[in-house]
N, C-alpha and C positions, 0 to 999 in steps of 0.2 A: 504493500500500500504506500509505503514511504517513497519507493522508487517511482511509482505512478504519479504521485503528487508532485514530486520534483520535476518530472518530465513535463507535466502540465504547466508548471511555473516558468521553466526556462526553455521550453521547446522552441519558442519563437524568437529567442534572443540570439544576437550575432556577436562575433568577436569585436566588431567595431563599436557596438553599443556598450559592451563591457569596458572596453578601453576608454571610451569617452567618459563613462560614469566614474571610473577610477581617477581620471585626471581632474574631474570636477570636484570629487570628494577630497582629493589631496590638496587642491588649491584652496578650498574653502575651510576644511576641517583638519587637515594634516594626514600623515601617512598611516597612523594607526586606524583612524576612522575609515580611510580608504581600503585598508586590508579587510576590515570587518564587513564593510558595505559590499565590496566586490565578491567576497566569499558568500554572502547571503544571496546576491544576485545569481551566482552560479549554482548554488546548492539548494535554493528554495528554503522553505520553513525549517528552522532548527531551534533546539533549546539551548540554553546558556552554556551548559557543560560541553555539548557537542561543538559549539562555535569555538570555545576555548581550546579544546583538544585539537581540532582540525586547523586552526590558525596559528597555534603556538603562542598566543598572546595571553598575558596574565588575566585572571578573572576580574580583577579591579579595572583594568584597562578596557576589557570587553564590555563591562557594565557601563562605564563612562561613554564609550563609543556608541552603544545602543541608545543611551540617554540623549546624546547629541543628535543622532539620526531621528529619534522619535520627536525630539523638540522641534525639529524642522519639517516634520510631516513626511519624511522619506522612509520610515519604517513603522510597522504596526505589529502588535502582538495579539495573540489569541490563546485560549486554553488548549492544552495538548490534545491531539487527535485520538489518543488512546483511551480517553474517558476521564472521569473525575479523578483528581489526584496526580495526573501525569504532568510533567513539567511544562511551563508556559513556553510557547514557541514564537519566534520572531521571524519576520519576513519583510522583504522589500522588493520593488520592481524597478526596472530601469526607467520607466516612464516618470516615476516620482522624482528620481534623481536628475533626469534630464531637464526638469523645470528650472534647475539652478542656472542653466545656460541662458534662460530668458529673463533673469532678474533685472538687467539694465533696461529691458523693454517695458517691464511692468512699472518700474520707477518713472521712466520717461512719460509713459501714458498717464500716470497719476499726476505728474507735473503739468502736462498739457491740459488735463481736464479740471484739476483742482488747485493748481498753483504750487508754490513752494511748500505750503503746509501739507497738502495731500501727498506731495513727493516724499517728504520726510516721514510721514505716517507709514506709508508703504515700505520705505527703506528700513525703518526701525523694526517693523513686523517681519520683514524678510530676513534681517540680520539675526533676530532673536527667536524666530519660529512662531511664537505666540506670546501675547502680553494682555494684561487687563487694560481697559479703556483709560482709567485714571493714570496708570503708569505711563502709557503711551502719550497722553496729553501733556503730562509734566515733562517728559523727556524731549518731546518735539518743541514745546514752548521754550525750554531752556536752550535748545540748539538754535532756534530762531532768534532769541534774545542775544545770544553770543555774537551773531553776525550783524546786529543792529548797531546804530550809532550810540555813543555813550549817552545815558540818560533815558533811552527808550527801551521798552520791553514788550513782549508778546502776551496778550491776555489769554488765560486758559479758555475762556468762552469761545474765542475765535477758533482755537484748535479743536475744541469739542464740536463746534458747528461743522467744521470740515470732516471730522471723524463720522459724524451722524450722516452727512451727505454720502460718504463712501459706503456706509451701511445701507442707506436707502436705495442706492443704485446697485447693491449686492456685490460691490467690489471687496467688501469685508464681510465676514460671517463669524458667528460664534463657533468655538470648538465644540465637538460633541461632549455632553456632560460625562464626568468621570463616573466609573463604577465605584461604589463605596468600598474603600479598603481601609485597612488598619493604619496605613501610613499615608493617608490622604493629605496630611498637612505638610509633607516634605516636598521639597522642590522637585526632586527627581520623579516622584510619583505624579506630580501635576503635569509633567511633560508627556506622559504616555497617552496613547490613543486607545480608547476602550474597545472591547470586542464583546458582542453578545454571546450567550451560551450557545454551544454547538454540540451536535451529536458526535459520538466517537467515530473517527475515521474520515471526517469531512472537515476541510479547512474553514474556519469562520471568517466571514466577510466583515470588515470593520464597518460600523454604522456611518452613514454619510451625514454631514451637518444638516442637509435639507430634510432629513427624516425627523427632525425635532421641531416642534411648533415655534419655539422662540429663537430660531436661527438668525433672524434679522431684526430682533427686538432690541432696541438700545435701552440699557438700564438707566435709572435715574441716579446720576452721579453728583454727589455734593462736593463740588470742586470749585473753589474761588481763589483768585490770585493772579499773579503774573509770573512769567518766566524769570529765572535768576541766572546771573552770569557766573561762570565757573571761576574759582580762585586760581590764579596763575602761579603763585609762589609755591615752592616746595614746602614751606613752613605751614601752609594751610591744608596739608594732606590729612592730618588728624581731624581738623575742623570739618573737612568735607565728609570724612567717614562718619563722624558723629551726626552730622546733618542728615546723611543718607539713612543711617539707622533710625533716626527720628521719623523721617518721611515714610520709611517702610512700615513703621508701627502705626501710622495713621490709617483710619478707615474712611472710605468714600462711598460705600454702598454697593460696590461692584466686585467684592472679594469673591474669588473662585470663578468669575465669568471671564474666560479668556477668548481672545479674538485672533483670527488668522486671515491671511489673504485668500480670497476666493479665486483660484487660478482659472477655473472654468469660465468665470464671468469675464476675465481679461481675455481669454481665448475667443469668446464670442465677440467681444469688441474688436479684436484683431481681424477676425473673419469678416465682420461687417465692414470694417475700414478697407479691407482688401477688395471687397465687392464694390464698394462705393468708388474707390480709386479706379478700378477697372472700367466702370461705367463712364466716369469722367474722361478717361483716356480714349475710350471707344466712341463716345457720343459728345456730350458737352457737360458743363457744370450744372445746368438746370436739370438735366436728366439724373445726374448723380444726387442732386438734392431731393428729387422725388423718391428715388430709391432709399436714400437716407431716412426720409420721413416714414416710408413704409416699414423699414426695419425698426425704427424707434417705436412705432405704434405696436409692433408685434413682439417686442422684447418680453413682455409679461405673459402673453398668451401662447407663444410658440415654444415647444420643447427644444432643449439644446440639441437633441439628436434628430429632430424633424428634417425631412428632405425639402420642405418648403414652408413658408410662413402661413399663418391663418389668412383666409381670404379677406380682403379689405375693399370696400366699395369706393368708387371714384369720388362720391360725395364726402366720405370720411377723409380721404387723402387730401381733397381740396381744402377742407376745414382745418386740417392739421399742418398744412404747409407753413413755413416761417413767414411772418409778415413782411420781411425784407424782400421776399420773392413775390412780387406783385403779378402773379400769373393769372390771366383770365381763365374761366372754366373751359371754353372751347380749346384754348391752347394746351391746357392740361390733358384734355382728351387726346389731342394730337400726339403729345409726348408719350402718353401711355400706349397708344397704338404703335408708335415708333419702337418703344421698348419691347412690346410683345412680338412685333414682326422681325426684330433684330435676330440674326442667326445665332448669336451668343446665348439667347434664351434666358437672360437674367430675370426677366419678368414674364409671367404667364397669365392667361385669362381663365378664370374659374367659373364664370357665370355672367348673367346680364342684369341682375337685379341691382338697384341702387346706382344706376348709371354704369354698371359693369363691375364685376368682382375680380380683383387682381391679387396675385401672390408673387413673392420673390422666390425663384427656384434656387434654393440654397445649394443643393447637391449639384445641380447642373452648373451653377456659377463656380463652385469649387473645382469641378471637373474641367471647365474651360480654363480656369486659372492654372491648374496643374499642367494642362496641355500646353499652354503658352510658355510655362516654365521649361518643360521638356524641349519644346521647339527651340527656345533661346539657347539651351545647353548644346543642342546639336549644331546650331549655327555657329556658336563661339568655338566649338571644338573642331568641326569638320567643314565649315564654310557654308556660304549661302546656297550653293547648288545641292549639297547634301540635305540642307534644311528644306529645300524645295521638294526633294524626293520624299522626305519624311512627312511633310504636310500632305503631300499627294496620297501617300499610303493611309494616313489618318482619315482622310475624307473618302477615299475609294474603298478602303478596307482590304481588298484582295486584288493584286495585280501581278501579271506575269512580267518578266524582265523586259520583253519587247514593248509591252504596254507602258511600263514606267518610262522607257526611253522616249516613246512617242508623246505621252502626256506631259512629261517634264521638259521636252524639247532639249535633251542633252544627248551628245554623241554616244553611241553604243558602248565604246570602250570605257569612257569616263563613267557612264551610268553603272556599268558592271563593277568597276573598281569601288565606286561609292557604296553600292548595295552590299558588296562583300565586306567593306570596312564597317558599315553599320551593323551587319550581321555578326561580325566577329566581336563587336562591342555589346551585343545583346540588345541593341536598340531596335532592331528589326528581326522578325522571325520568318522562317521559311516553312510553308505548309505544303505537303505532298498530297496530291489527289490522283490516285491511280485509275486508269481506265479498265485495267485488268487486275486480277488478284496477284499476279507475279511481280508487281511493282517494277516492271521493266522501264528504264529511263525514257525510252522512245515513246512509251505509252503512258506517261505520267505528266500531269500538270504540276508545275512548281510555282506556287503563288507566294509573293512577299506580302507580309502584313505587319501591323503594329498593334501590340497588346498593351494598352496604356497603363493598366494597373500594375503588372509586373515590372514594367519600365520605371514607373514612379517609385516602386519599392527599391529597385536597384539604385536609382539616383539618390534616394534617401540614405541608403547605406554609404554611398560615396560622399554625401554631405556630412554624415557623422565622422567619416574618416578625415575629411578636410578640416572640420572644426577641431578634432583631436590633434591634427598636425599643427594647426595655428596655435593652440594652447601650449603644446610642447615647445614650439619655437619661441613663444613669448616667455615661458618659464626659463628656457635656456638663455635668452638674451638678458633677462633680469638677474639670473644667477651669475652670469659672467661679469656683470657690472655691479655686483652686490656691494662691494666695498665703497665704490664711488657713490652709489645711491644712499648708503647709510651715512656717508660723510655729508652729502647734500642735505639730508633730513636733519642731522644734528645742527648744521649751520642755520637752517631755516628755523629750528626750534629756538636757538640762541637769539636770532634776530627778532622773533616774535616776543620773546621774553624781554629783550631790551626795549623794544618799542612800547610794550605795555608799561614798563617802568619809567618811560620818558627819557631814554638815553640820548646823548648828544649825537649829531649826525656823523662826527668823526669816528665815534665808537662803532656805529653801524657800518661805515665804510671799511673800517679795519677788519670787521668780521667778514664782510662780503668778499674781501680780497684773500680770504683763506682758501677760496676755490680759484685755481689758476684759469687762464683763458682757454687752455687746451682742454681742461676738465669740463669747463662750461660748454665747449663745442661737443664733447663726447656726450654730455647729458642731454643737450638739445637734439643731437642725432638719435640717441636712444629713445627719447620721448616721442619723436616723430615716428620712429619705427614701431614702437609699442602702440601708438595711436592708430597706425595703419592696420596692425594686426587685430586690435580691438574692433575697428570699423569692419574689417573683413569678417570677423566672427559674427557680428550683428547682422551683416548682410546675408551670410550663409544661413543664419538662424531663421531669417524671414522665409527663405526657400524651404527650410526644414518644416516650418509651421504650415506652409501651403500644402506640401506633399503629405504631411501627417494628417492634416484636416481632410484632404481628398480621400486618403486611404481609409480613415475612420468612417467618413461619411458613406463610402462605398460599402463597407462592411455592415453599417447600420441599415442602409437602404435595401440590401439583399437578404438581410436576416428576417 
């Protein structure tokens, strides 16, 4: 039974996914957590003693590593599968760990929607896994106050308002309530994700936050005051510790209610933005605004796994359009007709009542976006003529080599070479249709075709490999310049301390000259290189998101 369960857990996992997960865990949590996390990914659900023996890590370090993974929602536990009294088992999946790759995008989205306050709220929750509302508000207010001019500070009420807006729009959600345990008051126990009772021999599925009625209910928090600046002097360390202990002992009415980032809500936002952007590029800004309105109206009524939104009447769409878009009703009808007739099929018509019922075809939109991504990859790697052949096969489905040459208007020798190159890269498949049972070549049709779903899966694995290579390169560059970076950080800290204490300009200049001009050039070159690698990671992650969304949507629509 154990072997079967492990096969179910790790059967769909690839070496590239394990490698990328290991790099992400090492970069964010260290080598010990990386070893424990990758072991759980490969092995499936295991109890504490088994993890300790198979990894060779001490029991104390294994416990701490599991606490870190559970704190950040990348590991869950459940009762043992052998029945009551069997050891608790821990498991993780690569999908949970790969969300770490998208942290910068979550933070940037929060900044775009809710400003600096929303950005810092999401950043704090991502860094710490989960926090209470009062603790988050205090921390964010203090950080914002630190960056304000002297004499100004951030009111707790402003941060509380931004936090409430994030909850109202479901970007934040409560953690599932804890199962009552004897050690419920300890910090490590609070970090765990609960699991409901299970029958022996079956793995327990952890409860989802949405399965609890108060998932998006903001508690009444008694929190008044303003953010405080941190003490910069070393002498104030004891004072800070004493103040922190005092703050920890205060009660605000939300004790035991922890909040976490709702990653699925962010993913829905990314999907909607990708569809809106595609419509804007294909048609115009007004069309994209109509689609944006339809998606906004369907946020609450449409299931995250639905293939299309709930039907909306033209009258409802007209009333919900932003006032800045002064579109007359006849023009709106023309735009809706244009969107329905477009070959991309982003919008479909579901009926005639209410001036016409319209839906956004979510699965079809993701399929088109994935198709455009694959086409762009073919064009960048093999040139415009190979991309022409690839697009031709996508639209005609099955063609013989002579038909490809004629339709694509490419000489026979070139078309043959390009087809064989695409075939060797698994971007094109060859299907044999025999006229007779003996499969004689002279009596067999050889048809070229493109199977979009397996091609998307293959490109997704290539993207995982690319991101892993980029992370390894970035870690290599920073480790090679470790001493120079540490020196730069020490000097920056000294300068900040001197500026805070009102030092003379001569003193500041003297400290700045501790870094030579050649070292400054090396630092600038390194920063430019690291920024390019970071930018490349984010761009590849956008491709990963589109391909993952398409693959998941296809699995949902066919199930």
